[in-house]
C-alpha positions in Angstrom: 3.2 -17.5 9.7 6.0 -15.2 10.7 9.0 -17.3 11.8 11.3 -16.4 14.8 8.8 -13.9 16.1 6.0 -14.2 18.7 3.1 -12.0 19.8 3.4 -10.1 23.0 1.7 -7.0 24.5 2.9 -3.5 25.1 1.6 -1.0 27.6 0.2 2.1 26.0 1.2 5.3 27.8 -0.6 7.7 25.5 -3.9 8.6 27.1 -5.5 9.6 23.7 -4.6 6.2 22.2 -6.0 4.4 25.3 -9.2 6.5 25.0 -9.5 5.8 21.3 -8.9 2.0 21.5 -10.3 1.4 25.0 -7.3 -0.7 25.8 -4.2 -0.1 27.9 -2.2 -2.8 26.2 -1.9 -3.5 22.5 -0.5 -6.5 20.7 3.1 -6.3 19.4 5.3 -8.7 17.4 8.7 -9.3 19.0 11.7 -11.1 17.5 12.8 -14.1 19.5 15.5 -15.8 17.3 13.8 -19.1 18.1 12.9 -20.9 14.9 10.1 -22.7 16.7 8.3 -19.4 17.4 5.9 -18.0 14.8 3.0 -15.6 14.4 -0.1 -16.7 12.6 -2.1 -14.1 10.8 -3.6 -12.9 7.6 -1.9 -11.0 4.7 -3.9 -8.1 3.3 -3.3 -6.5 0.0 -3.5 -2.7 0.5 -2.7 0.4 -1.5 0.3 2.6 -0.9 -2.1 5.3 0.6 -3.5 2.7 3.0 0.0 1.7 4.0 0.9 5.4 4.7 -2.3 5.7 6.9 -1.2 2.6 8.8 2.2 4.1 9.4 0.7 7.3 10.7 -1.6 5.4 13.1 1.1 3.3 14.7 2.9 4.6 17.7 6.7 5.1 18.0 6.8 1.7 19.8 6.2 0.0 16.4 8.3 -0.1 13.3 7.4 -1.6 9.9 9.8 -4.2 8.4 9.7 -6.4 5.3 9.8 -10.1 6.0 9.5 -13.2 4.0 6.7 -15.4 5.4 6.9 -19.2 5.5 4.6 -19.2 2.5 7.3 -17.4 0.5 5.3 -14.2 0.3 7.0 -10.9 1.2 5.0 -8.8 3.5 5.2 -5.7 5.7 4.9 -6.3 9.4 4.8 -4.0 12.4 7.2 -5.1 15.1 8.7 -3.8 18.3 10.7 -0.7 17.4 13.2 -1.3 20.2 14.4 -4.6 18.7 
């Protein structure tokens, strides 16, 4: 779980991304500051190369940050770049 964040959706304006994904809205994690909010998910162990590929895939609407999960694990998470 990622505390003080929640899942939301962002409208995708890039026609190539919409064509590739088939979706006009993609999920995005946003900060709320509310300790009752959390994002449930799965932590994947990936290589540095895979992380760079993920960075290249994400749109400018997303940024990667390091967070400590409730489990105590440090993990990279893509969140809303405007926050």
